[in-house]
Every structure is written in C-alpha cells, then in structure tokens.
FILUMDREN-580557 format. One line per field, with one value per residue (C-alpha): residue number from 1; x negated, y, z. Coordinates in steps of 0.5 Angstrom, whole numbers. Layout:
BEGIN
num (NUM,...) .
c1 (X,...) .
c2 (Y,...) .
c3 (Z,...) .
***
This chain:
BEGIN
num (1,2,3,4,5,6,7,8,9,10,11,12,13,14,15,16,17,18,19,20,21,22,23,24,25,26,27,28,29,30,31,32,33,34,35,36,37,38,39,40,41,42,43,44,45,46,47,48,49,50,51,52,53,54,55,56,57,58,59,60,61,62,63,64,65,66,67,68,69,70,71,72,73,74,75,76,77,78,79,80,81,82,83,84,85,86,87,88,89,90,91,92,93,94,95,96,97,98,99,100,101,102,103,104,105,106,107,108,109,110,111,112,113,114,115,116,117,118,119,120,121,122,123,124,125,126,127,128,129,130,131,132,133,134,135,136,137,138,139,140,141,142,143,144,145,146,147,148,149,150,151,152,153,154,155,156,157,158,159,160,161,162,163,164,165,166,167,168,169,170,171,172,173,174,175,176,177,178,179,180,181,182,183,184,185,186,187,188,189,190,191,192,193,194,195,196,197,198,199,200,201,202,203,204,205,206,207,208,209,210,211,212,213,214,215,216,217,218,219,220,221,222,223,224,225,226,227,228,229,230,231,232,233,234,235,236,237,238,239,240,241,242,243,244,245,246,247,248,249,250,251,252,253,254,255,256,257,258,259,260,261,262,263,264,265,266,267,268,269,270,271,272,273,274,275,276,277,278,279,280,281,282,283,284,285,286,287,288,289,290,291,292,293,294,295,296,297,298,299,300,301,302,303,304,305,306,307,308,309,310,311,312,313,314,315,316,317,318,319,320,321,322,323,324,325,326,327,328,329,330,331,332,333,334,335,336,337,338,339,340,341,342,343,344,345,346,347,348,349,350,351,352,353,354,355,356,357,358,359,360,361,362,363,364,365,366,367,368,369,370,371,372,373,374,375,376,377,378,379,380,381,382,383,384,385,386,387,388,389,390,391,392,393,394,395,396,397,398,399,400,401,402,403,404,405,406,407,408,409,410,411,412,413,414,415,416,417,418,419,420,421,422,423,424,425,426,427,428,429,430,431,432,433,434,435,436,437,438,439,440,441,442,443,444,445,446,447,448,449,450,451,452,453,454,455,456,457,458,459,460,461,462,463,464,465,466,467,468,469,470,471,472,473,474,475,476,477,478,479,480,481,482) .
c1 (-59,-54,-47,-42,-36,-30,-27,-20,-15,-14,-8,-4,-1,6,2,2,-4,1,3,-4,-7,-1,-2,-10,-8,-4,-9,-14,-10,-8,-16,-17,-12,-15,-22,-20,-17,-23,-28,-24,-24,-32,-33,-30,-36,-35,-35,-35,-36,-36,-34,-35,-27,-29,-35,-33,-40,-41,-45,-45,-43,-44,-40,-36,-33,-32,-25,-21,-14,-12,-7,-3,-7,-2,3,-2,0,8,8,4,10,15,12,12,19,20,16,19,26,28,30,29,27,34,36,39,36,40,37,38,37,31,28,31,28,21,16,13,11,18,23,28,34,41,43,47,43,40,34,32,26,23,24,21,15,14,15,10,5,6,8,7,13,14,21,21,16,21,27,22,20,28,30,25,24,30,26,20,17,18,16,9,8,9,4,-1,0,-1,-7,-10,-8,-12,-18,-17,-19,-20,-13,-7,-1,5,8,10,8,1,3,-1,-1,-7,-6,-6,-13,-17,-24,-27,-28,-21,-18,-23,-20,-13,-14,-17,-11,-6,-9,-10,-4,1,-2,5,6,-1,0,5,-2,-3,3,1,8,15,21,26,33,30,24,17,12,5,0,-4,-10,-14,-19,-14,-15,-22,-26,-25,-23,-20,-13,-11,-10,-8,-10,-9,-10,-9,-13,-15,-17,-20,-19,-19,-19,-18,-20,-20,-24,-23,-28,-33,-30,-32,-27,-29,-26,-28,-26,-28,-26,-26,-28,-29,-24,-21,-25,-32,-28,-27,-34,-37,-32,-34,-42,-41,-37,-42,-48,-45,-40,-46,-48,-42,-41,-38,-37,-31,-29,-33,-31,-25,-19,-18,-16,-9,-4,2,7,4,7,14,18,25,30,34,41,44,51,53,53,56,51,50,44,40,40,34,33,29,26,23,19,13,6,3,-3,1,-1,-3,-8,-11,-6,-4,-10,-7,-3,4,3,8,11,12,9,14,12,9,14,12,12,18,17,18,26,23,20,22,25,26,19,19,23,20,21,19,27,27,21,22,29,33,35,28,25,19,23,20,26,28,35,39,43,49,45,45,39,34,39,33,30,23,24,28,22,18,17,12,5,2,-2,-8,-7,-2,2,5,2,4,4,3,4,3,-1,-2,-9,-13,-17,-11,-9,-16,-16,-9,-12,-18,-14,-10,-16,-19,-12,-11,-17,-17,-10,-13,-20,-19,-14,-16,-15,-14,-10,-5,-3,4,7,13,16,10,5,1,2,-3,0,-4,-4,-7,-7,-9,-3,-1,6,12,11,4,5,11,7,2,7,10,4,2,9,7,1,6,5,10,10,13,12,12,11,10) .
c2 (-47,-42,-44,-39,-37,-39,-33,-31,-28,-21,-19,-13,-9,-5,2,7,12,17,12,9,16,18,11,12,19,16,11,17,21,15,13,20,21,14,17,23,20,16,22,26,21,20,27,27,25,19,19,13,11,5,5,0,0,-3,2,8,8,10,4,8,15,19,25,23,30,33,35,30,29,23,21,15,14,20,14,11,17,17,10,12,16,11,6,11,12,5,4,9,7,12,7,0,-5,-6,1,4,10,14,16,24,26,29,22,19,24,23,21,13,9,8,3,7,9,13,18,15,9,6,2,-1,1,-6,-6,1,-1,-7,-2,3,-2,-6,-2,5,7,15,15,11,15,21,17,16,23,26,21,22,30,32,35,33,39,39,32,34,39,33,29,35,36,29,28,34,31,25,29,29,36,36,33,37,34,38,32,25,21,23,26,31,38,43,44,36,34,29,26,19,20,22,16,12,15,14,6,5,8,4,-2,0,4,-1,-8,-11,-8,-8,-15,-11,-8,-16,-17,-20,-19,-16,-19,-13,-15,-22,-18,-20,-14,-15,-11,-6,-8,-13,-14,-18,-24,-23,-22,-26,-22,-16,-15,-8,-2,2,4,11,14,21,25,30,25,19,12,11,5,4,-3,-6,-13,-17,-23,-27,-22,-16,-10,-6,0,2,8,10,16,18,12,13,6,2,-4,0,3,-4,-7,-1,-3,-10,-8,-4,-9,-14,-10,-7,-12,-16,-10,-9,-11,-18,-16,-13,-6,-1,6,10,9,13,20,22,18,14,19,25,28,25,24,26,22,27,27,25,24,16,13,7,1,-1,-4,0,-1,-1,3,-1,5,8,3,3,6,13,17,20,14,8,2,-3,-8,-12,-16,-18,-24,-25,-30,-35,-32,-25,-24,-22,-17,-21,-21,-20,-26,-27,-27,-33,-33,-31,-25,-19,-14,-9,-8,-1,5,5,-2,-4,-4,3,5,1,-1,-7,-9,-9,-16,-13,-13,-18,-21,-23,-21,-16,-10,-14,-19,-25,-29,-30,-26,-25,-30,-27,-29,-35,-40,-36,-41,-39,-42,-46,-41,-42,-36,-37,-32,-26,-23,-17,-17,-10,-13,-18,-18,-22,-23,-24,-18,-14,-16,-15,-8,-7,-9,-5,1,0,-1,6,9,5,6,3,0,-5,-5,-12,-15,-21,-19,-24,-26,-32,-35,-37,-40,-36,-40,-41,-36,-35,-29,-27,-24,-18,-20,-18,-23,-23,-20,-23,-20,-18,-11,-10,-13,-8,-2,-3,-4,3,6,4,6,13,12,10,3,-2,-7,-13,-17,-25,-31,-38) .
c3 (-109,-106,-106,-109,-105,-109,-113,-109,-113,-113,-108,-110,-104,-105,-103,-108,-108,-104,-99,-98,-97,-92,-88,-88,-85,-80,-78,-77,-73,-68,-67,-66,-61,-57,-58,-55,-49,-48,-49,-44,-39,-40,-39,-32,-28,-23,-16,-11,-4,0,7,13,15,22,24,19,17,9,6,-1,-4,-10,-11,-5,-3,-10,-11,-16,-19,-15,-21,-18,-12,-10,-8,-3,1,-1,2,8,10,8,12,18,17,17,23,27,26,21,16,14,9,7,6,0,-3,-8,-15,-17,-24,-22,-20,-26,-31,-29,-34,-35,-32,-29,-28,-32,-27,-29,-24,-18,-18,-12,-10,-3,1,0,-8,-8,-4,-9,-15,-13,-12,-18,-24,-20,-22,-22,-22,-15,-12,-13,-10,-4,-4,-4,1,6,5,2,-4,-7,-6,1,2,-2,4,9,5,5,13,14,10,14,20,18,16,9,8,1,-1,-3,-6,-10,-12,-10,-16,-18,-25,-28,-23,-23,-15,-14,-11,-7,-6,-6,1,3,-1,3,9,7,5,12,15,11,14,21,22,18,19,18,12,9,5,0,-3,-5,-9,-16,-19,-18,-21,-23,-26,-29,-31,-28,-27,-26,-21,-25,-20,-24,-19,-15,-19,-20,-13,-7,-1,-5,-2,-6,-6,-12,-19,-23,-29,-32,-38,-33,-27,-31,-29,-21,-16,-9,-7,0,1,7,7,12,18,14,12,7,3,-4,-8,-16,-19,-26,-30,-37,-38,-34,-35,-34,-27,-25,-27,-23,-17,-17,-18,-12,-8,-9,-7,-1,2,5,9,13,20,21,29,32,30,34,31,33,30,23,25,26,30,27,30,30,24,24,18,18,13,9,10,3,0,0,-6,-9,-8,-15,-18,-22,-30,-34,-40,-45,-48,-42,-39,-43,-40,-43,-41,-36,-32,-36,-34,-39,-35,-41,-39,-32,-32,-28,-22,-21,-15,-12,-5,1,6,12,18,25,29,34,41,46,49,56,54,58,53,58,59,57,56,49,46,39,38,39,35,29,29,32,24,22,20,25,31,36,39,32,32,28,30,32,36,31,33,27,22,17,13,15,22,22,22,27,33,39,39,44,49,53,57,63,67,65,59,54,47,43,35,30,24,18,19,25,24,24,30,33,31,34,41,40,39,45,49,47,49,55,59,66,65,61,64,67,62,57,50,45,39,38,31,30,24,20,15,10,13,19,23,29,36,39,46,53,59,66,69,76,77,72,75,73,66,65,68,63,58,60,60,53,51,52,48,42,42,42,48,51,57,56,61,60) .
***
C-alpha cells in the first residue's frame, strides 16, 4: 500500500502580486548577469603551457603564444620589479610606501586605504599574493615609478628584456585595459624568473593567508592546499580574460611551471591545471638544472625608487564597504580556508663570524642593503648584530669542506641554492673551473635554509679574487673559512 504524504498546512507569504512580480524580475536579472559572466568567460578559448623549469623544455602547449589579457597575473611583474628594488638596495621590506588618491580609488579587490595612509613593503607583498589587492599594486607602482604609467613602461621593458615578446602592460594591477596583453608562454617565463632570480623571496607565493588589522585574508590559490608540491604562484580573473592561473610545483627533485589562461570558471581552471600537472610533472627532469638562466639579468633594467614627500607612518584604515570582490578581479575563493599562521619570507642565512666581508667591492650589503634581513652578516644599518628576528636564530652549520670557501647566496630550498650555483658557473668560466660547488643547510628559527657555496680555494687571496670577479657579474659574494 502506498503511503500518502502528510498534508502540510498552506503557508501564506507576505508578497502581493506586484511585489512577487518585482522579486521574480530581480532574481531573473541576477541569474542572467551571473550566467552572462560565465558565458563570456566560456567564450574565451583557453590556452595552457607546462614547462620544465630546470631545462626550459616545453612539456605541453595549447595556444601558448596567443595574446591574452593577463588580469591579476599582471601583479607577478609588479612584484618582480619590487623584488628587484629590494635586492638592489633601493628599498627594504620595512620601508613604508605612501598611498595616493589614485591608488586609494582603485576598484576592488582591495584593502581599502585613505589617501595619506602608508603600507610597508612586506605587508604589500603579502596583500598582493593573497588578496590580489589592486590598490596595493598601484601603491607599489607609484612608489617605484613615480606614476603608474611610468611604472607600467618599466614593466613592459623588463618583460621584453626577459623574452616576453607577447606582453604589454599599461597598469600595475591587471584591471581591465584593452592594451594589456600577455601569453601563456610569457607567463611561464615570468614564473620561472621569479623563482630563479629571487629564491630568497619566492616563498611569499606560498603564503596561505595574510593578517591585516586583525582580519585574516585567505590566499585565492586553491591548489596550494590541494596538490602536494604546489608553491604558488598567482590567480586572476576579468570578464575579458576568463579565469587565469600560474602554478609552480617542486616535488621529487622536479621543478615545473604551469599556466592556464581563459578558464570558464575557477573550478574548471583549477581542475585543468591539476590534470595537466598530474600528467606532465613526472616527465620533468629530476636532475640538476641544465638550461641557461631565464633571459634577462636581474640588474639589467634598474628600478629607481621615485622621490616622494614623506608622509606620517600611520596605519591604513579599512573601508568595510570596499573589500569585496567584483568581476574586476574575482575568484571563487569562498571555498578557500584560512590557515592557522601566515608564512613569513625566508631569510638568508647569516654567515660565520669569521667571514671576510671585504672580499669584493660589490658585497651583499651594497647590493641589497645592510638594513635588509637578507644581509649575510646579520647586522642592521647601525651595526647591531642580529637586529632582525629572521636572522637572530641563524647559526653556522657544520661543514665537511675546509679551507677558504665563497658563499654567493642562501635559499629556502636546496634546489634554489643549486640553481644559484649553476648560474654562477655559467657566468664565471675558468674562475670556478676547479672549485667544488655545494649546498649547506643551516637552521634559521623554525626554517632550514641552504647556503650556495664553492670550496677549493687554497688561500684567502684566491677566494677574494673569485668574489671580485663574481661581483662584476652581479653576484653577491663572501669569502669564508673555518
């Protein structure tokens, strides 16, 4: 016998015919606009590329050289120039950048400044990699270039010097602009360059969340928590571009950069990237890096910090109505969950106390600033030892190499340190022909860093001579001994 459902009492809603008609129309309009956005994104044919970051070999490509709007992938180049400025001593992570009316007036996603506020370089980096804040991108542009237009010209020049021939930038954020172009291959080149040229800053791209004025902001990149080995880099979306993503994977000795442009939805974009990485990462080289460094030396396009009228170091205030995402730069980050702690940038390991800091006329202190946490001697500008928390716990590690050695860098991964050694070998020629390259782990707080070093120098003078030559090739260098 069939059971009858219990008859429920009728419920009357407080809508008259006119109100119900208006409500129905509103729902139709909302659904129509959402469907229109998805349809517009779906109409953008996707492009993708998977590149072995060690060898430069293309493992997969589909429409990889077609021109596309980069959306917020633009901010990868904005950060490239900011990292260059820090690395060359033009600014520091603790420097405060002023907020103009132009920057404050950018469309969301943004932090929501008032003109006259300031933000530190460190906070700006984290706001870019997590929230993809458009106002912060313009703050960086004006701080480094004077105007956003001038900075965009620097971005384009830098891109072309790196071989990104399909790229053109007219703003620093990636907000819609008809002349803002890139390609999947160009974005892969930029992703490789960020890792190779800035191993000490690269860990910022794996920041799971950013705490700003008591608010925790989750990273938009859903693959960070979904696929082992994914360590960034950036998401982006505009209606004209569709859903974009650059991902970097470091696993099993393999380094791969993947790009997907023009996804119909964030979920479909992420799924396609996950499928491509699963298929092609195993085909990447697990050996040492064999390709030449990414085109474009780090210091070949100098960044000059624009002079600005000093502003009070007040903390920015948040406009509660200006922090939501719009189609200008939206992702489905509602599904992303905030991690318990933010990830700080990896600090370069402190060198042993007996290091010869006078080894070369161009030392790390002059290249990246003695006040930076990346100074090898662990001192600030006033000479106070271990002034920064990131370097305070760094201690020399036991070494199996004796005698005079030289140190050119320290990186948050062993692969990053090995890449620096390869770059030095490629440029030093016979100077390092008999030297023994090696990496050396060192504990810095709760993190392990890897020194990039060469051993085999019989005298202090030979080690200093090697450093002097490397300095001319734009490498930091320090001579050390037991």
